[in-house]
Each structure stands twice: as C-alpha cells, then as structure tokens.
Backbone as JSON Lines, residues from 0, in Angstrom:
{"i":0,"aa":"X","n":[0.67,-1.35,0.26],"ca":[0.09,0.22,-0.29],"c":[0.49,1.15,0.34]}
{"i":1,"aa":"X","n":[0.22,2.2,-0.56],"ca":[1.03,3.29,-0.69],"c":[1.21,4.56,0.91]}
{"i":2,"aa":"X","n":[2.65,4.56,1.27],"ca":[2.25,5.67,2.2],"c":[1.74,6.79,2.43]}
{"i":3,"aa":"X","n":[1.59,6.92,1.06],"ca":[0.45,8.31,0.91],"c":[-0.04,9.25,-0.33]}
{"i":4,"aa":"X","n":[-1.7,8.09,0.38],"ca":[-2.57,8.51,-0.91],"c":[-2.34,9.64,-1.78]}
{"i":5,"aa":"X","n":[-2.67,10.81,-1.04],"ca":[-2.3,11.9,-2.2],"c":[-1.31,11.83,-3.3]}
{"i":6,"aa":"X","n":[-0.27,11.54,-2.66],"ca":[0.74,11.45,-3.7],"c":[0.55,10.25,-4.95]}
{"i":7,"aa":"X","n":[-0.4,9.43,-5.13],"ca":[-0.89,8.41,-6.47],"c":[-1.69,9.5,-7.23]}
{"i":8,"aa":"X","n":[-2.57,10.3,-6.29],"ca":[-3.07,10.98,-7.59],"c":[-2.81,12.97,-7.92]}
{"i":9,"aa":"X","n":[-1.87,12.88,-7.45],"ca":[-0.45,14.06,-7.74],"c":[0.24,13.55,-8.68]}
{"i":10,"aa":"X","n":[1.02,12.37,-8.72],"ca":[1.61,11.89,-9.96],"c":[0.4,11.34,-10.69]}
{"i":11,"aa":"X","n":[-1.14,11.1,-10.9],"ca":[-1.27,10.84,-11.83],"c":[-1.41,9.5,-11.95]}
{"i":12,"aa":"X","n":[-1.43,8.43,-11.22],"ca":[-2.09,7.39,-11.06],"c":[-3.32,6.51,-10.65]}
{"i":13,"aa":"X","n":[-4.93,7.18,-11.43],"ca":[-5.79,6.95,-10.64],"c":[-6.63,6.38,-12.06]}
{"i":14,"aa":"X","n":[-7.81,5.8,-11.03],"ca":[-8.08,4.91,-11.81],"c":[-9.04,6.53,-12.81]}
{"i":15,"aa":"X","n":[-9.09,6.26,-14.67],"ca":[-9.9,7.36,-15.29],"c":[-11.52,6.73,-16.27]}
{"i":16,"aa":"X","n":[-12.05,7.2,-16.38],"ca":[-13.16,6.43,-16.93],"c":[-12.86,5.93,-18.51]}
{"i":17,"aa":"X","n":[-13.78,4.89,-18.48],"ca":[-13.47,4.48,-20.08],"c":[-14.45,5.29,-20.95]}
{"i":18,"aa":"X","n":[-15.16,5.39,-20.59],"ca":[-15.98,6.11,-21.52],"c":[-15.61,7.81,-22.31]}
{"i":19,"aa":"X","n":[-15.35,7.53,-23.43],"ca":[-14.82,9.11,-23.35],"c":[-15.97,10.88,-23.15]}
{"i":20,"aa":"X","n":[-17.31,10.26,-23.76],"ca":[-18.08,11.35,-22.8],"c":[-17.41,11.38,-21.66]}
{"i":21,"aa":"X","n":[-17.52,10.42,-20.79],"ca":[-17.46,10.89,-19.73],"c":[-15.97,11.31,-19.08]}
{"i":22,"aa":"X","n":[-15.22,11.64,-19.91],"ca":[-13.77,11.99,-19.74],"c":[-14.21,13.46,-20.45]}
{"i":23,"aa":"X","n":[-14.58,14.01,-21.75],"ca":[-14.44,15.0,-22.32],"c":[-15.43,15.67,-22.13]}
{"i":24,"aa":"X","n":[-16.67,15.5,-21.15],"ca":[-18.14,15.76,-20.88],"c":[-18.5,16.62,-21.85]}
{"i":25,"aa":"X","n":[-18.8,15.24,-23.26],"ca":[-19.25,16.24,-24.13],"c":[-18.77,16.96,-24.73]}
{"i":26,"aa":"X","n":[-17.78,17.16,-24.85],"ca":[-17.08,18.86,-25.61],"c":[-16.92,18.15,-26.74]}
{"i":27,"aa":"X","n":[-16.5,19.53,-28.07],"ca":[-16.08,18.99,-29.07],"c":[-14.1,19.23,-28.89]}
{"i":28,"aa":"X","n":[-13.92,18.9,-29.9],"ca":[-12.16,18.35,-29.71],"c":[-12.05,20.58,-29.95]}
{"i":29,"aa":"X","n":[-10.4,20.31,-29.44],"ca":[-10.08,21.47,-29.09],"c":[-9.77,22.4,-30.51]}
{"i":30,"aa":"X","n":[-8.98,21.26,-31.08],"ca":[-8.7,21.78,-32.3],"c":[-9.27,20.34,-33.84]}
{"i":31,"aa":"X","n":[-9.86,20.52,-34.65],"ca":[-10.28,19.7,-35.29],"c":[-9.29,18.99,-35.96]}
{"i":32,"aa":"X","n":[-9.02,17.54,-36.0],"ca":[-7.86,17.53,-36.39],"c":[-8.19,16.86,-37.98]}
{"i":33,"aa":"X","n":[-7.35,17.47,-39.2],"ca":[-6.84,17.61,-40.45],"c":[-5.63,16.56,-40.72]}
{"i":34,"aa":"X","n":[-6.0,16.15,-42.49],"ca":[-4.74,15.25,-42.77],"c":[-3.3,15.31,-42.9]}
{"i":35,"aa":"X","n":[-2.86,14.88,-42.45],"ca":[-1.19,15.14,-42.6],"c":[-0.96,14.09,-44.05]}
{"i":36,"aa":"X","n":[0.04,14.83,-45.26],"ca":[0.87,14.48,-45.41],"c":[2.21,13.34,-46.15]}
{"i":37,"aa":"X","n":[1.59,12.63,-46.48],"ca":[3.21,11.99,-45.65],"c":[4.55,12.82,-46.52]}
{"i":38,"aa":"X","n":[4.42,14.01,-47.06],"ca":[5.25,14.54,-47.41],"c":[5.51,15.65,-46.62]}
{"i":39,"aa":"X","n":[4.97,16.07,-45.45],"ca":[5.0,16.99,-44.91],"c":[5.75,16.14,-43.47]}
{"i":40,"aa":"X","n":[6.16,14.9,-43.38],"ca":[6.63,13.8,-41.95],"c":[7.99,14.05,-42.4]}
{"i":41,"aa":"X","n":[8.5,14.55,-41.49],"ca":[10.01,14.47,-41.68],"c":[10.48,13.13,-40.79]}
{"i":42,"aa":"X","n":[11.02,12.0,-41.41],"ca":[11.68,11.5,-41.33],"c":[12.25,10.42,-40.12]}
{"i":43,"aa":"X","n":[13.42,10.09,-39.28],"ca":[13.71,10.35,-38.67],"c":[15.15,10.05,-38.79]}
{"i":44,"aa":"X","n":[15.11,8.93,-40.45],"ca":[16.13,9.07,-41.06],"c":[17.12,9.88,-41.89]}
{"i":45,"aa":"X","n":[16.15,11.09,-42.03],"ca":[16.57,12.27,-42.23],"c":[17.29,13.31,-42.32]}
{"i":46,"aa":"X","n":[17.57,12.84,-40.11],"ca":[18.54,13.19,-39.48],"c":[19.17,12.77,-39.63]}
{"i":47,"aa":"X","n":[20.72,13.82,-39.49],"ca":[21.95,13.46,-39.58],"c":[22.88,12.13,-38.21]}
{"i":48,"aa":"X","n":[22.24,12.89,-37.46],"ca":[22.6,11.87,-36.01],"c":[21.78,10.73,-36.27]}
{"i":49,"aa":"X","n":[20.45,10.22,-36.34],"ca":[20.51,9.04,-36.46],"c":[20.85,8.2,-37.61]}
{"i":50,"aa":"X","n":[20.82,9.14,-39.15],"ca":[22.12,7.88,-39.94],"c":[23.06,7.4,-39.28]}
{"i":51,"aa":"X","n":[24.05,8.48,-38.55],"ca":[25.73,8.19,-37.96],"c":[25.28,6.82,-37.4]}
{"i":52,"aa":"X","n":[23.77,6.77,-36.5],"ca":[23.58,5.68,-35.66],"c":[23.65,4.72,-36.65]}
{"i":53,"aa":"X","n":[23.03,4.67,-37.2],"ca":[22.38,3.6,-38.11],"c":[23.68,3.08,-38.87]}
{"i":54,"aa":"X","n":[24.31,3.84,-39.45],"ca":[25.94,3.43,-40.01],"c":[26.53,2.78,-38.9]}
{"i":55,"aa":"X","n":[26.82,2.85,-38.13],"ca":[27.21,2.72,-36.82],"c":[26.64,0.68,-36.32]}
{"i":56,"aa":"X","n":[25.62,0.88,-36.37],"ca":[24.77,0.1,-35.95],"c":[25.44,-1.29,-37.25]}
{"i":57,"aa":"X","n":[24.96,-1.04,-38.21],"ca":[25.37,-1.86,-39.38],"c":[26.55,-1.89,-39.26]}
{"i":58,"aa":"X","n":[27.3,-1.34,-39.1],"ca":[29.3,-2.17,-38.7],"c":[29.35,-2.69,-37.8]}
{"i":59,"aa":"X","n":[29.01,-2.65,-36.62],"ca":[29.16,-2.93,-35.07],"c":[28.09,-4.29,-34.73]}
{"i":60,"aa":"X","n":[27.13,-4.21,-35.73],"ca":[25.55,-5.06,-35.13],"c":[26.2,-6.18,-35.51]}
{"i":61,"aa":"X","n":[25.23,-7.12,-34.84],"ca":[24.83,-8.62,-35.83],"c":[23.76,-7.78,-36.99]}
{"i":62,"aa":"X","n":[23.52,-8.88,-38.13],"ca":[22.17,-7.76,-38.88],"c":[21.45,-8.81,-38.1]}
{"i":63,"aa":"X","n":[20.82,-9.29,-37.36],"ca":[19.58,-9.95,-37.13],"c":[19.44,-8.75,-36.47]}
{"i":64,"aa":"X","n":[20.36,-7.91,-35.67],"ca":[19.69,-6.89,-34.86],"c":[19.52,-5.74,-35.93]}
C-alpha cells in the first residue's frame, strides 16, 4: 500500500473512466484533426545523427539486430 494516498493522485496514477463522453463531458475537440501528407512528415533517418547511429549499428551489430 502507498504510504501517502495523496501522492498517487498527484502523479496521475488514478483510475479514469473508459467512456470518452465521461472524460470529455461531451465537449468538442479543441482542434479539429486534419489529414497530414506523407511529404510533410520528417522521417528520423533524414536526421544526420540518426543516419550516423544507423551506420554505426550496421557496422558493429549483427544483422539480426
């Protein structure tokens, strides 16, 4: 048992309703979701650091990894 029940609620480890209407109380989206084009997504491999890590991993790790 937790020594201080208030810390459980403080850090968010409490039960929440499964019903979305109960969570959002019937309110609409704050921002209406819109489609995102694939060309607008930055892929991690486009980052030079990620490319270097991948290169290192290919050199040093077994292919199964």
